[in-house]
C-alpha positions in Angstrom: 40.1 73.0 2.7 37.0 70.9 4.5 37.7 68.1 2.4 41.5 68.1 3.1 41.0 68.6 6.4 38.4 65.6 6.3 40.9 63.4 4.6 43.7 65.0 7.4 41.1 63.1 10.4 40.8 59.8 8.2 44.4 58.7 8.0 45.6 59.9 10.8 44.3 58.0 12.4 45.3 55.0 10.3 49.3 56.2 11.5 49.1 58.1 7.3 50.8 61.0 8.6 53.2 62.3 9.9 55.3 65.7 10.4 58.7 66.0 11.7 60.4 69.5 14.1 61.9 71.1 10.3 58.5 71.2 8.7 57.1 73.4 11.3 55.1 76.7 10.3 58.0 79.1 10.6 57.0 81.5 13.6 55.3 78.6 16.0 57.0 76.6 18.6 56.3 73.2 18.6 54.2 73.4 21.8 51.9 75.7 19.5 52.2 73.4 16.6 51.0 70.6 18.7 48.3 72.8 19.4 47.0 72.9 15.6 48.3 69.2 14.9 45.3 68.5 18.0 42.2 70.9 16.3 42.7 69.3 13.4 41.7 65.8 14.9 39.0 67.0 16.5 35.9 66.1 14.6 34.5 69.5 14.7 30.2 69.8 15.2 27.4 72.2 14.9 24.4 71.1 17.1 20.6 71.4 16.0 18.4 72.0 18.5 19.2 72.2 21.8 16.7 71.8 23.9 16.0 69.1 26.9 17.4 66.4 24.4 19.5 68.0 22.5 20.7 69.5 25.3 22.3 66.4 26.7 23.3 65.3 23.2 25.4 67.9 22.8 26.9 68.0 26.3 27.7 64.3 25.5 29.5 65.3 22.3 32.2 68.0 24.2 33.3 65.4 26.6 34.1 63.1 23.9 38.1 64.5 24.4 38.4 64.4 19.5 34.7 66.5 19.5 34.6 69.9 19.8 31.7 72.2 19.1 31.8 74.9 16.9 27.9 76.2 16.6 25.0 75.7 18.6 21.7 76.3 16.5 17.9 77.0 17.9 15.1 78.5 17.1 14.9 79.2 21.1 17.5 81.8 21.9 16.8 81.0 25.9 17.7 77.0 25.1 20.6 78.0 22.6 21.9 80.1 25.5 21.6 77.4 28.1 23.6 74.6 24.8 26.2 77.3 24.6 27.4 78.1 28.8 27.2 74.1 29.4 29.1 73.5 25.8 31.7 76.8 27.6 32.6 74.6 30.6 33.0 71.6 28.8 35.2 72.1 26.3 36.8 75.2 27.5 36.1 76.9 24.3 32.6 79.0 23.3 30.3 77.2 20.5 29.0 80.5 18.3 25.2 80.5 18.2 23.7 80.1 14.9 20.4 79.8 14.5 19.9 79.7 11.2 22.1 75.4 11.0 21.7 76.2 6.8 24.5 79.0 7.7 26.3 76.5 9.9 26.3 74.1 7.2 27.9 76.1 4.8 31.3 76.2 7.0 33.9 74.4 6.0 35.0 73.3 8.9 32.5 71.3 10.1 32.1 67.9 9.9 29.5 66.7 12.1 25.8 67.8 12.3 23.9 66.6 14.9 20.2 67.1 14.3 18.0 67.0 17.6 14.9 69.0 16.8 11.5 68.2 16.4 10.2 65.0 13.7 9.9 66.9 10.9 12.6 68.0 10.2 14.7 65.3 11.3 15.0 64.0 7.7 15.2 67.6 5.1 17.8 68.7 8.1 19.8 65.4 7.0 19.6 65.8 3.4 20.5 69.2 3.1 23.9 68.1 5.8 24.3 65.0 3.4 24.1 67.3 0.2 26.7 70.3 2.9 29.4 67.1 2.9 28.9 66.8 6.5 29.0 63.9 8.7 25.6 63.0 10.7 24.3 62.3 13.8 20.8 61.9 13.3 18.1 61.5 16.2 15.3 59.1 16.3 12.7 58.1 14.0 15.2 59.2 10.9 12.1 60.5 9.7 9.0 61.5 9.7 7.2 59.7 7.2 8.3 56.4 4.9 8.8 58.6 1.7 11.3 60.5 4.2 13.2 57.3 5.4 13.7 55.7 2.1 15.0 59.6 0.7 17.7 59.7 3.3 19.0 56.4 2.6 19.1 57.4 -1.1 20.6 60.7 0.2 23.7 59.3 2.4 25.0 56.9 -0.7 25.2 59.4 -2.7 27.1 61.7 -1.3 29.0 59.7 0.1 28.7 60.1 4.4 28.2 58.6 7.4 24.5 58.9 9.1 24.3 57.8 12.2 20.9 56.7 14.2 20.3 57.9 17.7 19.6 54.2 18.4 21.7 53.9 21.6 20.9 50.7 23.0 22.9 49.2 19.7 25.4 50.3 21.6 25.0 48.8 25.6 27.4 46.7 25.3 24.8 44.2 27.3 22.3 45.0 25.3 25.1 44.2 21.8 26.2 41.1 24.1 22.3 40.1 24.3 21.9 40.4 20.6 25.1 38.2 19.4 24.5 35.3 22.1 20.9 35.2 21.0 21.5 34.8 17.6 23.8 32.0 18.4 20.8 30.2 19.6 21.4 30.3 23.2 17.3 30.0 23.5 17.4 28.0 20.1 15.0 30.1 16.7 13.4 33.3 18.3 10.2 33.8 16.4 8.5 36.8 18.6 9.0 40.1 20.4 7.3 41.3 22.2 8.4 45.8 23.2 6.9 48.3 25.2 6.5 51.8 27.2 5.1 52.9 29.5 4.7 56.5 31.0 2.3 58.8 33.3 2.1 61.7 30.6 -0.3 64.7 31.9 -3.1 66.1 29.9 -1.5 68.8 27.6 -5.4 71.0 27.7 -6.7 73.1 25.7 -3.8 75.2 23.1 -4.3 78.8 22.6 -3.6 80.9 20.0 -1.2 83.4 21.2 1.6 85.7 19.7 4.9 84.5 18.5 7.5 84.6 22.1 9.9 87.6 21.2 12.6 83.8 22.0 11.4 82.1 19.2 11.4 82.5 15.6 9.0 79.8 14.7 8.8 80.4 10.9 12.0 78.5 11.4 10.5 76.2 13.9 7.9 75.7 11.5 10.5 75.1 8.8 9.4 72.2 5.9 6.1 72.0 7.9 2.8 73.4 6.4 2.4 76.6 8.0 0.0 76.6 11.4 -1.4 79.3 14.2 1.0 79.1 16.9 -0.4 77.9 20.5 0.1 78.1 23.7 0.6 74.3 23.8 3.0 73.1 21.3 6.4 74.2 22.2 8.1 72.3 23.6 6.9 69.0 23.9 4.1 68.3 23.4 4.0 68.6 19.3 5.0 65.1 19.6 1.1 64.8 20.0 0.3 66.0 17.0 0.6 64.4 13.3 1.8 67.7 11.7 5.4 67.6 13.6 5.1 64.6 15.6 4.6 60.6 15.4 3.4 59.6 18.6 5.2 57.5 20.9 5.2 54.8 18.4 7.9 56.1 17.2 8.8 58.8 20.2 10.3 56.0 22.1 9.2 52.4 20.7 12.0 53.1 17.4 14.6 51.6 20.5 12.9 48.4 21.5 10.7 47.8 17.5 14.9 48.4 16.2 16.4 46.1 19.1 13.6 43.2 17.6 13.6 43.7 14.4 17.8 42.7 15.2 17.6 40.2 17.1 14.7 38.5 15.2 16.8 39.3 11.4 13.6 40.4 10.1 13.9 43.8 7.1 10.8 44.6 6.3 7.0 43.5 7.2 4.1 40.9 5.7 0.9 42.4 7.5 0.8 45.3 9.7 -1.9 46.5 12.4 -2.3 48.3 15.0 -4.9 49.3 17.6 -5.3 52.4 20.3 -6.5 56.2 20.8 -6.7 59.0 23.1 -8.5 57.8 26.1 -6.8 59.0 29.4 -7.6 62.6 28.7 -9.9 64.9 26.7 -8.0 67.4 25.1 -5.2 68.5 22.3 -3.6 65.1 22.2 -3.5 63.6 18.4 -1.6 60.4 18.2 -2.9 57.9 20.5 -2.0 57.7 24.3 -2.6 53.7 24.2 -1.6 51.2 21.9 -0.9 47.9 20.4 1.0 47.6 17.0 1.3 43.6 15.6 3.5 43.1 12.7 3.8 39.6 11.5 6.4 38.9 8.9 4.8 35.8 7.0 5.6 33.1 9.2 8.9 33.4 10.1 8.6 36.0 13.3 6.0 38.6 15.0 7.2 41.8 17.3 4.0 43.4 19.0 4.4 47.0 20.9 2.0 48.1 23.0 2.3 52.2 24.1 1.0 53.4 27.0 0.8 57.1 27.5 -0.6 57.9 30.5 -0.5 54.6 32.5 2.9 54.1 34.1 1.9 50.2 35.0 5.2 47.9 34.7 5.6 44.9 31.8 7.9 42.2 33.9 8.6 44.6 36.5 10.2 46.9 33.8 8.7 50.5 32.5 10.6 50.2 29.3 12.2 46.5 27.5 11.5 44.1 25.8 11.0 39.6 25.9 12.1 37.4 23.0 10.1 33.8 22.5 12.1 31.2 20.7 12.3 27.4 21.2 14.1 27.0 24.3 13.3 29.8 26.1 13.1 33.7 26.7 15.3 36.3 27.3 14.4 40.1 28.7 16.5 42.6 27.7 14.3 45.4 30.7 14.9 49.2 30.2 18.5 49.5 30.8 21.9 47.3 30.1 20.0 44.3 31.0 19.1 40.9 30.0 17.3 37.8 32.0 17.2 34.4 30.2 14.3 31.5 31.0 14.4 28.4 29.8 10.7 27.0 29.0 9.3 26.0 32.3 10.0 29.7 33.5 14.0 29.1 35.2 16.4 31.6 35.2 19.6 30.3 33.4 21.3 33.5 33.5 21.0 37.3 34.5 23.9 40.1 33.5 23.3 43.2 35.2 24.8 46.8 34.9 26.3 48.7 37.3 24.6 52.0 37.5 21.5 53.0 37.7 19.7 54.0 34.3 16.6 56.1 34.6 14.6 55.0 31.5 11.5 58.0 31.6 14.4 60.3 31.5 12.8 62.8 28.4 16.7 64.3 28.3 19.1 62.3 29.5 18.9 58.2 30.4 21.8 57.6 30.5 25.5 59.5 29.6 28.0 57.2 29.9 26.4 54.0 27.7 25.5 57.2 25.0 29.1 57.8 24.3 29.9 54.2 23.0 27.3 55.2 19.7 29.0 58.4 19.7 32.3 57.0 19.6 31.5 54.2 16.7 30.0 57.2 15.3 33.5 58.8 15.2 35.3 55.2 14.3 32.2 55.2 11.3 34.4 58.7 10.2 37.6 58.9 10.8 38.3 54.8 10.6 35.4 54.0 7.6 34.0 51.5 10.6 31.2 50.8 10.0 28.3 51.8 11.7 25.9 49.9 14.6 23.1 51.8 12.8 23.4 53.4 9.1 21.0 54.8 8.2 19.1 51.7 5.9 18.9 49.8 9.1 17.5 53.2 11.0 15.3 53.5 7.9 13.7 49.7 8.1 13.2 49.7 12.5 11.8 53.4 11.9 9.5 52.3 9.0 8.0 49.5 11.0 6.1 52.0 13.8 6.3 54.2 11.3 3.4 51.2 8.9 1.4 51.2 12.5 0.6 54.3 12.5 -0.6 54.6 8.8 -2.3 51.3 10.3 -4.0 52.9 13.2 -4.9 55.9 10.8 -7.4 54.5 8.9 -8.0 51.7 11.0 -7.4 48.7 9.1 -4.1 46.2 8.3 -2.0 46.4 5.7 -0.6 44.8 3.8 3.2 45.1 3.2 5.7 43.8 0.5 8.7 42.1 2.5 11.2 42.9 0.1 11.0 46.4 0.6 7.8 47.5 3.2 5.8 49.1 0.7 1.9 49.1 1.0 -0.2 47.5 -1.0 -2.7 47.9 -2.7 -4.1 50.6 -1.1 -5.0 53.8 -2.1 -6.2 55.6 1.0 -3.1 53.9 3.2 -0.8 55.5 0.2 -1.9 58.8 1.5 0.1 58.2 4.2 3.7 57.7 3.5 4.9 61.1 2.4 3.4 64.9 3.3 3.1 67.8 2.4 5.1 70.5 2.7 5.0 74.3 2.9 5.9 76.0 -0.4 9.7 76.1 -1.0 11.3 73.5 1.4 10.4 70.9 0.0 13.5 68.4 1.4 15.9 66.9 -2.2 18.6 65.2 -2.8 
């Protein structure tokens, strides 16, 4: 039933399916039949991880007229209740509370799994969804470690699923236009991209081992990660700063701008990667760097740098987040929002494109629902029409890998030599220990 319904979705979008009044089932009026048709045309969704960013994504999906959320899946019953109520107000149908997303994958009426859970769940959940015949909308980073990223690419190809990473800026109209202008040679050949992210994050303190709250299924939250005691400064957001579950600021926010840099320069895998930094601002449980500079070189063709400052929000080029392309005949600045500027070599502003709405780039949950809709619609077109998605999983993996390699360089304390054909680390046994991870027995991801 599920496959035939999906076939209907694809055919209906191209006009290949037609119905006549004479085909109405006995006992159904024309009006009720149209309701069935409308329901069948909808892309049906299960949402995994709906606190904060996940709530914003769920609300955005449910706001799309061709979408219906059937399941809300979260290990936090409080977050699930908030999301269910919010979605019901938007789509006028109440989604089912399905705490374990794997149960939602068993529903043959579900077309898509949205994964907005913590990083250590991203790739394992997406692989389970592909194997269950679901398409996947996967928030960045696409994986916790490089091996998982390669597994994701294989899974999407094996099961022939649409798997779009949530690097939404690729779909923002003015950002997209900027990259096209860059690639068309508006400032000549680009060879260096500087990217950055800044914030004023507070200390997370020293956590204490405490009893797991009644509202939390901590075992399912940990999932594929080896078990560790619950601490009171971990959930919901601070897991980002622990290597066991998170990937630091580099993948949390660096992925967005490094992805645009890679896209604009037209590069795939680097030849060398280095990183410097540390946890400098506070003395607390935070493990990943709060200050970090990653350098990626691509032979003698190009270079990308990323500067992350989690605890000092001083702007770069007037923006808390952004990137600059430097080229033969000038530079292009893509700001944190949907806008860009072009300067010549004498620093004269020769073009500026602005966006009409205000974008809060430091909003942790929902910087801009309006612009992210473009990314969602591109994902839907990939499912219904076979349109190539703007952030397929191969590209998502390649961009995620760049900052993952930066973190591996940071943790080993040395420059990495990389195979430019596949992104693999060369001749460094210690660094290769970070290529994958240990998993909780019985929770290992499989394709």
